[in-house]
MIFIKE-671246 format. One line per 3 residues: for each residue x, y, z of N, C-alpha, C. Coordinates in steps of 0.02 Angstrom, whole numbers, always signed. Layout:
BEGIN
X,Y,Z,X,Y,Z,X,Y,Z; ...
END
This chain:
BEGIN
+628,-707,-2170,+582,-643,-2152,+614,-610,-2092; +625,-539,-2101,+652,-502,-2050,+589,-485,-1999; +614,-486,-1929,+565,-479,-1875,+541,-417,-1874
+463,-409,-1876,+434,-346,-1868,+444,-301,-1815; +462,-240,-1821,+485,-190,-1764,+444,-186,-1723; +443,-180,-1646,+403,-156,-1596,+377,-105,-1610
+303,-81,-1591,+273,-10,-1597,+301,+16,-1537; +288,+91,-1534,+310,+133,-1485,+279,+104,-1416; +216,+97,-1414,+168,+72,-1362,+187,+12,-1336
+227,-37,-1376,+238,-95,-1344,+322,-91,-1314; +354,-33,-1331,+420,-34,-1308,+416,+12,-1240; +361,+47,-1231,+344,+90,-1176,+329,+38,-1124
+283,-1,-1137,+249,-44,-1087,+300,-99,-1060; +364,-122,-1122,+412,-157,-1076,+451,-117,-1045; +467,-51,-1056,+505,-6,-1007,+468,+11,-924
+406,+10,-947,+373,+33,-897,+368,-31,-852; +349,-94,-876,+342,-144,-825,+426,-160,-794; +485,-149,-833,+541,-147,-798,+569,-91,-745
+536,-41,-745,+543,+1,-695,+503,-16,-627; +437,-36,-640,+401,-49,-581,+412,-123,-559; +445,-165,-588,+462,-234,-575,+484,-243,-489
+532,-198,-497,+557,-195,-414,+502,-188,-366; +449,-141,-375,+406,-118,-337,+367,-174,-325; +347,-201,-380,+290,-263,-369,+316,-322,-337
+380,-337,-339,+425,-378,-306,+416,-366,-229; +429,-294,-212,+425,-282,-134,+351,-280,-112; +309,-259,-157,+229,-274,-131,+212,-344,-122
+226,-381,-152,+199,-467,-147,+221,-480,-91; +297,-473,-80,+339,-510,-25,+324,-465,+39; +322,-403,+26,+335,-366,+114,+275,-333,+121
+218,-317,+69,+152,-272,+86,+92,-307,+81; +88,-375,+31,+33,-402,+29,+16,-446,+87; +59,-462,+130,+33,-508,+191,+11,-453,+253
+42,-400,+253,+19,-355,+296,-57,-328,+283; -58,-309,+219,-132,-296,+189,-181,-349,+205; -159,-407,+202,-209,-463,+197,-234,-460,+285
-170,-473,+313,-186,-471,+380,-235,-402,+416; -226,-351,+394,-256,-300,+407,-327,-301,+402; -344,-344,+343,-412,-355,+321,-451,-409,+372
-396,-456,+380,-436,-502,+422,-448,-476,+497; -393,-429,+524,-395,-398,+601,-463,-355,+604; -485,-320,+544,-541,-266,+530,-604,-309,+567
-608,-375,+561,-661,-410,+580,-644,-436,+656; -601,-410,+699,-589,-442,+755,-578,-385,+807; -590,-412,+867,-565,-363,+929,-503,-392,+952
-454,-340,+942,-379,-362,+953,-345,-301,+978; -301,-311,+1039,-267,-267,+1077,-202,-285,+1092; -182,-327,+1042,-95,-361,+1054,-87,-393,+1114
-117,-391,+1159,-94,-420,+1230,-135,-484,+1229; -203,-486,+1192,-239,-555,+1184,-255,-580,+1123; -253,-646,+1112,-265,-662,+1048,-333,-629,+1003
-344,-620,+944,-386,-597,+910,-453,-622,+931; -510,-587,+950,-580,-621,+947,-620,-601,+885; -647,-650,+844,-682,-644,+802,-758,-600,+818
-781,-538,+782,-835,-512,+799,-865,-478,+734; -863,-510,+679,-885,-491,+604,-899,-418,+596; -946,-386,+586,-943,-312,+563,-947,-269,+614
-947,-293,+679,-948,-244,+740,-905,-171,+730; -836,-184,+710,-800,-128,+700,-832,-74,+655; -836,-96,+599,-877,-54,+541,-945,-17,+560
-986,-69,+593,-1048,-32,+626,-1034,+12,+680; -990,+0,+718,-958,+55,+766,-926,+120,+727; -910,+103,+676,-892,+162,+647,-920,+218,+612
-980,+183,+587,-1032,+219,+557,-1079,+266,+599; -1067,+224,+674,-1109,+264,+716,-1061,+298,+765; -1002,+323,+753,-969,+371,+786,-969,+429,+766
-982,+476,+808,-976,+548,+783,-904,+575,+769; -858,+535,+815,-795,+566,+806,-759,+549,+736; -782,+484,+708,-770,+453,+654,-801,+515,+586
-855,+530,+592,-884,+579,+542,-836,+639,+551; -820,+656,+615,-797,+726,+628,-720,+727,+577; -691,+685,+606,-623,+666,+565,-621,+655,+486
-675,+635,+461,-690,+627,+390,-716,+697,+361; -754,+735,+412,-766,+805,+392,-698,+850,+383; -660,+851,+430,-600,+879,+432,-561,+872,+376
-548,+798,+369,-509,+778,+313,-532,+812,+240; -596,+795,+245,-626,+814,+173,-610,+882,+159; -626,+940,+207,-624,+997,+196,-564,+1016,+197
-498,+989,+226,-435,+1003,+213,-413,+984,+145; -445,+939,+107,-431,+921,+41,-465,+962,-4; -513,+971,+10,-547,+1018,-50,-528,+1071,-59
-505,+1105,+0,-465,+1181,-3,-392,+1170,-20; -361,+1138,+9,-294,+1138,+4,-254,+1112,-72; -294,+1063,-89,-258,+1043,-153,-281,+1084,-209
-325,+1108,-218,-340,+1164,-271,-298,+1227,-272; -290,+1237,-200,-235,+1296,-193,-169,+1290,-214; -156,+1217,-198,-91,+1191,-205,-80,+1190,-279
-119,+1163,-311,-101,+1162,-394,-108,+1241,-421; -150,+1285,-402,-147,+1355,-438,-85,+1386,-409; -75,+1385,-356,-1,+1428,-330,+47,+1389,-367
+57,+1318,-369,+121,+1283,-400,+110,+1303,-468; +71,+1312,-515,+74,+1340,-575,+88,+1405,-603; +45,+1443,-549,+69,+1508,-556,+136,+1522,-560
+174,+1505,-497,+244,+1498,-489,+288,+1468,-532; +266,+1417,-580,+302,+1392,-633,+297,+1429,-682; +251,+1463,-703,+232,+1512,-767,+274,+1565,-745
+289,+1587,-684,+328,+1655,-658,+402,+1628,-689; +415,+1563,-650,+492,+1557,-652,+519,+1526,-721; +448,+1516,-776,+489,+1491,-833,+493,+1542,-880
+495,+1601,-849,+523,+1657,-893,+590,+1673,-888; +629,+1722,-918,+689,+1737,-919,+698,+1805,-893; +720,+1802,-813,+742,+1836,-766,+795,+1827,-733
+822,+1890,-689,+902,+1876,-664,+869,+1827,-594; +920,+1797,-581,+916,+1757,-520,+877,+1698,-531; +856,+1671,-581,+816,+1625,-590,+825,+1552,-564
+900,+1540,-566,+908,+1473,-533,+910,+1485,-451; +927,+1534,-429,+914,+1551,-355,+840,+1543,-327; +803,+1579,-371,+723,+1575,-351,+703,+1507,-364
+711,+1470,-417,+694,+1406,-412,+718,+1357,-351; +778,+1380,-332,+800,+1333,-287,+759,+1364,-224; +754,+1416,-200,+715,+1437,-153,+653,+1423,-136
+619,+1415,-187,+545,+1390,-194,+532,+1323,-177; +591,+1285,-196,+598,+1200,-188,+620,+1185,-125; +670,+1204,-100,+709,+1191,-45,+653,+1184,+19
+593,+1210,+18,+562,+1202,+88,+517,+1138,+64; +511,+1100,+11,+468,+1037,+6,+516,+974,+25; +587,+985,+38,+641,+926,+74,+645,+933,+135
+619,+969,+176,+612,+989,+244,+576,+935,+276; +607,+911,+322,+562,+856,+379,+497,+893,+394; +447,+848,+399,+382,+852,+425,+373,+888,+495
+406,+842,+535,+418,+885,+603,+445,+951,+609; +509,+945,+578,+542,+1022,+583,+494,+1080,+552; +436,+1063,+495,+412,+1113,+477,+361,+1125,+515
+325,+1074,+541,+283,+1080,+605,+312,+1130,+656; +357,+1111,+690,+401,+1164,+735,+404,+1231,+718; +432,+1242,+654,+443,+1303,+636,+365,+1344,+626
+316,+1303,+597,+255,+1340,+592,+217,+1359,+669; +236,+1309,+719,+213,+1322,+779,+238,+1387,+806; +296,+1409,+792,+334,+1459,+818,+292,+1523,+791
+285,+1526,+709,+261,+1585,+674,+189,+1588,+696; +158,+1534,+706,+68,+1540,+726,+75,+1560,+809; +131,+1566,+854,+113,+1582,+920,+98,+1655,+924
+26,+1645,+960,-5,+1717,+964,+31,+1775,+1022; +83,+1754,+1053,+118,+1797,+1108,+172,+1822,+1070; +217,+1778,+1030,+286,+1798,+1016,+305,+1784,+942
+249,+1753,+894,+259,+1731,+830,+264,+1798,+791; +305,+1783,+730,+302,+1844,+690,+245,+1851,+644; +200,+1815,+641,+141,+1822,+600,+95,+1875,+631
+84,+1869,+691,+33,+1898,+735,+72,+1982,+752; +128,+1971,+751,+176,+2027,+751,+171,+2081,+692; +182,+2042,+639,+159,+2078,+586,+105,+2104,+572
+63,+2076,+597,-26,+2096,+588,-27,+2149,+642; -2,+2142,+691,-8,+2207,+758,+25,+2267,+715; +81,+2257,+685,+113,+2320,+657,+68,+2348,+606
+23,+2328,+573,-25,+2355,+524,-98,+2366,+560; -91,+2380,+628,-166,+2375,+671,-210,+2324,+663; -203,+2254,+658,-240,+2192,+666,-217,+2152,+713
-264,+2134,+762,-250,+2092,+819,-265,+2010,+782; -204,+1989,+790,-209,+1905,+754,-240,+1869,+814; -258,+1819,+790,-295,+1759,+833,-249,+1706,+861
-274,+1667,+893,-230,+1623,+926,-241,+1564,+885; -211,+1548,+833,-210,+1525,+774,-221,+1445,+787; -183,+1417,+827,-194,+1333,+841,-228,+1327,+896
-258,+1390,+941,-307,+1367,+994,-371,+1389,+973; -403,+1413,+905,-462,+1428,+905,-489,+1377,+851; -545,+1362,+874,-583,+1322,+823,-592,+1344,+751
-601,+1414,+740,-606,+1438,+688,-547,+1448,+658; -483,+1460,+670,-437,+1471,+632,-387,+1424,+627; -390,+1352,+666,-341,+1314,+661,-332,+1277,+603
-397,+1251,+573,-395,+1220,+503,-360,+1267,+450; -396,+1332,+432,-352,+1370,+388,-282,+1388,+409; -248,+1382,+467,-196,+1371,+479,-139,+1326,+460
-172,+1264,+458,-140,+1210,+435,-150,+1204,+353; -189,+1222,+325,-196,+1230,+256,-137,+1274,+229; -137,+1338,+268,-77,+1390,+238,-3,+1347,+259
-4,+1302,+314,+58,+1273,+324,+73,+1226,+267; +19,+1195,+247,+29,+1128,+196,+45,+1165,+121; +36,+1226,+113,+60,+1255,+60,+128,+1276,+54
+171,+1264,+105,+232,+1275,+123,+288,+1243,+66; +256,+1179,+54,+297,+1133,+3,+270,+1121,-65; +234,+1181,-72,+222,+1189,-144,+286,+1177,-205
+335,+1196,-175,+383,+1193,-224,+407,+1130,-262; +393,+1079,-231,+395,+1021,-256,+340,+1001,-318; +286,+1017,-321,+238,+1030,-370,+256,+1074,-429
+295,+1122,-391,+301,+1182,-450,+355,+1164,-484; +399,+1117,-462,+446,+1097,-519,+434,+1045,-565; +377,+1017,-554,+339,+962,-598,+310,+1019,-644
+275,+1052,-627,+242,+1098,-682,+287,+1137,-728; +354,+1152,-690,+397,+1189,-724,+424,+1154,-782; +435,+1085,-768,+462,+1039,-825,+422,+1026,-873
+340,+1014,-864,+304,+1005,-907,+289,+1069,-944; +310,+1142,-930,+295,+1202,-955,+340,+1194,-1025; +415,+1181,-988,+468,+1177,-1045,+467,+1134,-1107
+410,+1091,-1090,+400,+1051,-1149,+353,+1061,-1207; +305,+1120,-1199,+258,+1149,-1229,+315,+1188,-1285; +279,+1168,-1358,+326,+1188,-1413,+298,+1262,-1410
+355,+1296,-1422,+357,+1383,-1425,+326,+1406,-1484; +319,+1356,-1536,+285,+1370,-1603,+207,+1386,-1597; +171,+1362,-1552,+104,+1346,-1535,+111,+1434,-1506
+148,+1449,-1451,+124,+1524,-1428,+134,+1568,-1495; +203,+1573,-1531,+213,+1619,-1593,+145,+1603,-1636; +128,+1554,-1638,+61,+1548,-1690,+4,+1590,-1662
-5,+1579,-1589,-64,+1615,-1558,-51,+1689,-1555; +17,+1709,-1549,+25,+1785,-1558,+0,+1810,-1629; +16,+1777,-1685,+9,+1804,-1741,-75,+1805,-1759
-109,+1754,-1719,-184,+1758,-1724,-201,+1814,-1668; -164,+1853,-1639,-188,+1898,-1602,-220,+1874,-1529; -204,+1819,-1511,-225,+1792,-1441,-189,+1831,-1385
-223,+1839,-1340,-202,+1874,-1265,-161,+1820,-1237; -126,+1843,-1181,-79,+1807,-1137,-118,+1763,-1105; -198,+1790,-1079,-244,+1738,-1046,-261,+1691,-1097
-276,+1706,-1158,-297,+1665,-1205,-257,+1589,-1212; -184,+1621,-1225,-137,+1570,-1243,-120,+1524,-1186; -143,+1550,-1120,-116,+1511,-1062,-183,+1464,-1065
-254,+1479,-1069,-311,+1446,-1072,-311,+1394,-1137; -285,+1405,-1195,-303,+1364,-1244,-234,+1327,-1278; -175,+1346,-1229,-116,+1308,-1240,-92,+1283,-1185
-73,+1325,-1139,-21,+1305,-1069,-60,+1249,-1048; -126,+1254,-1018,-148,+1213,-974,-186,+1146,-1003; -202,+1150,-1068,-217,+1076,-1109,-141,+1049,-1117
-98,+1074,-1133,-36,+1042,-1143,-2,+1023,-1075; -17,+1044,-1028,+16,+1014,-956,-32,+990,-934; -108,+966,-946,-145,+945,-905,-127,+871,-885
-88,+830,-913,-77,+764,-889,-30,+777,-822; -2,+823,-805,+41,+836,-756,+5,+869,-701; -65,+903,-727,-101,+935,-668,-143,+882,-642
-159,+815,-698,-193,+758,-666,-149,+720,-616; -96,+724,-628,-55,+676,-588,-41,+703,-530; -35,+773,-523,-24,+811,-466,-98,+818,-425
-141,+797,-448,-209,+819,-419,-219,+738,-383; -214,+696,-422,-213,+622,-385,-177,+616,-330; -116,+630,-337,-72,+634,-283,-64,+674,-236
-110,+737,-246,-118,+795,-185,-175,+748,-140; -216,+737,-183,-300,+708,-147,-269,+651,-100; -206,+597,-121,-200,+544,-85,-153,+574,-31
-111,+606,-45,-80,+639,+19,-116,+669,+55; -168,+710,+47,-215,+768,+90,-244,+711,+145; -277,+645,+107,-306,+615,+145,-272,+558,+212
-200,+578,+194,-159,+555,+249,-120,+609,+295; -147,+664,+297,-108,+696,+338,-124,+676,+417; -60,+696,+440,-55,+655,+511,+0,+702,+565
+55,+722,+522,+117,+739,+566,+96,+819,+587; +58,+870,+554,+42,+931,+569,+18,+938,+633; -36,+892,+617,-106,+898,+680,-67,+848,+748
-30,+813,+740,-5,+765,+788,+45,+807,+835; +96,+855,+793,+132,+880,+818,+96,+953,+851; +67,+982,+811,+39,+1057,+831,-10,+1057,+869
-73,+1020,+857,-126,+1022,+891,-164,+960,+930; -141,+896,+922,-163,+837,+933,-249,+839,+916; -269,+855,+877,-330,+858,+844,-368,+901,+877
-361,+964,+920,-386,+1002,+948,-390,+1076,+915; -415,+1122,+951,-459,+1121,+1008,-529,+1108,+970; -561,+1049,+1013,-634,+1029,+1002,-635,+996,+945
-590,+953,+919,-577,+903,+857,-584,+951,+818; -569,+1016,+802,-583,+1039,+736,-526,+1032,+691; -466,+999,+725,-417,+972,+667,-392,+902,+684
-450,+864,+697,-450,+796,+714,-439,+765,+644; -391,+750,+618,-380,+717,+545,-394,+649,+533; -416,+601,+497,-449,+541,+488,-375,+499,+525
-311,+508,+485,-263,+473,+502,-246,+475,+582; -260,+545,+611,-245,+545,+678,-283,+501,+720; -364,+500,+699,-393,+443,+732,-376,+374,+734
-358,+366,+673,-339,+288,+669,-276,+269,+712; -238,+315,+715,-162,+320,+752,-187,+306,+823; -231,+343,+852,-242,+356,+921,-277,+297,+949
-318,+273,+894,-346,+200,+911,-300,+145,+903; -250,+144,+869,-205,+82,+861,-161,+90,+923; -125,+142,+931,-61,+151,+957,-74,+196,+1037
-140,+218,+1047,-138,+247,+1123,-205,+187,+1159; -241,+180,+1105,-309,+139,+1143,-289,+63,+1131; -248,+45,+1099,-237,-22,+1060,-304,-58,+1047
-335,-12,+999,-388,-55,+974,-376,-70,+903; -325,-123,+887,-306,-140,+825,-368,-162,+765; -403,-212,+800,-461,-217,+751,-488,-157,+730
-517,-107,+777,-544,-57,+737,-500,-9,+699; -449,-10,+721,-399,+36,+671,-399,+10,+612; -390,-69,+605,-383,-103,+532,-449,-77,+494
-493,-80,+523,-565,-69,+500,-558,+13,+472; -525,+53,+500,-521,+129,+496,-474,+127,+422; -409,+85,+439,-381,+87,+376,-410,+71,+317
-439,+9,+305,-475,-1,+263,-530,+42,+219; -568,+74,+275,-610,+137,+262,-568,+192,+225; -502,+209,+243,-478,+248,+224,-453,+240,+139
-441,+167,+137,-424,+146,+74,-467,+143,+36; -543,+126,+58,-584,+122,+15,-616,+195,-13; -606,+245,+23,-621,+329,+10,-567,+327,-43
-507,+327,-36,-458,+353,-87,-467,+316,-149; -484,+250,-139,-496,+211,-202,-549,+235,-249; -608,+259,-213,-674,+270,-256,-640,+340,-289
-608,+390,-245,-593,+458,-271,-546,+455,-329; -498,+406,-317,-451,+395,-372,-476,+378,-441; -527,+326,-445,-572,+296,-488,-606,+352,-520
-638,+398,-482,-685,+445,-517,-629,+501,-556; -580,+511,-522,-534,+559,-551,-511,+531,-624; -490,+466,-626,-471,+432,-692,-538,+439,-733
-594,+427,-709,-648,+430,-769,-666,+507,-790; -655,+552,-744,-670,+629,-770,-605,+648,-822; -548,+610,-805,-495,+630,-852,-496,+618,-916
-542,+589,-948,-543,+597,-1024,-581,+648,-1052; -620,+686,-1002,-651,+754,-1022,-605,+814,-1027; -559,+816,-992,-523,+866,-983,-446,+848,-985
-412,+807,-974,-345,+797,-990,-325,+776,-1072; -284,+817,-1081,-255,+804,-1165,-190,+764,-1174; -191,+721,-1211,-141,+685,-1234,-120,+702,-1295
-68,+725,-1321,-41,+732,-1383,-54,+670,-1435; -17,+617,-1400,-31,+550,-1434,-91,+524,-1401; -145,+524,-1431,-206,+480,-1397,-187,+416,-1392
-154,+368,-1444,-130,+312,-1425,-116,+283,-1352; -76,+334,-1329,-55,+322,-1261,-105,+321,-1207; -168,+338,-1217,-209,+345,-1170,-254,+274,-1166
-250,+266,-1104,-274,+203,-1095,-346,+196,-1059; -373,+263,-1067,-446,+268,-1007,-502,+243,-1050
END
């Protein structure tokens, strides 16, 4: 008897495991040990110079009673809630614009994508110059139209919006993903919609967004995870100031670990960050069944 051919789902599963196998090996041999060690250290008082001392849940108790901890969590949450949706909206808008046949298309796609590959420190230095209240080009442009610009990075009101705007600098990376997804949408669907008299807005709402919803979901999950780990911008430009108004969670973790050498407390903060990201990710995967469309529903394992 001939062997029964493998189903598409089985073949995809085999290829998927083959692609991630090296990552799994690296995680087991190089990542699992430090992860377990940080979990153990989170229950200790450890300053590198002396042996760890077991203190139970004291680090977690101190964390929950620390106003700085809650401030860093607040700043990170506000940044995430504002920057991630903005990044998705702008990325999709740019992708739709650059999916049309216009002159200079390759140049425009490259120009929008290029900033996303620039080093984070270089980007921070550039935006530090842009936001300079005395000679920065942003305030100079505002002054030219009769507006007095604020001291962006020195103002408790404007520092977080400034960092959010700076974060949109790399939206070109997500734009490429959306553009690739848009080019996979069958043109026959738009042609049928035009025959039925659907407007451009209706076509995007009923065809474009549902068809690219898996990519939107992917970018949403990665965007939220990335925004919870913001560090470079605040460390280079503001050091968390003024008045803790840009004091991100990972900056708080870094200072406790490498400036105050509170390694046990820093490990507890790292596990708190992991728990927050894990819970948000689980919630997103649960919600995906209500708004993410898969053409082949057999591929959805949710």
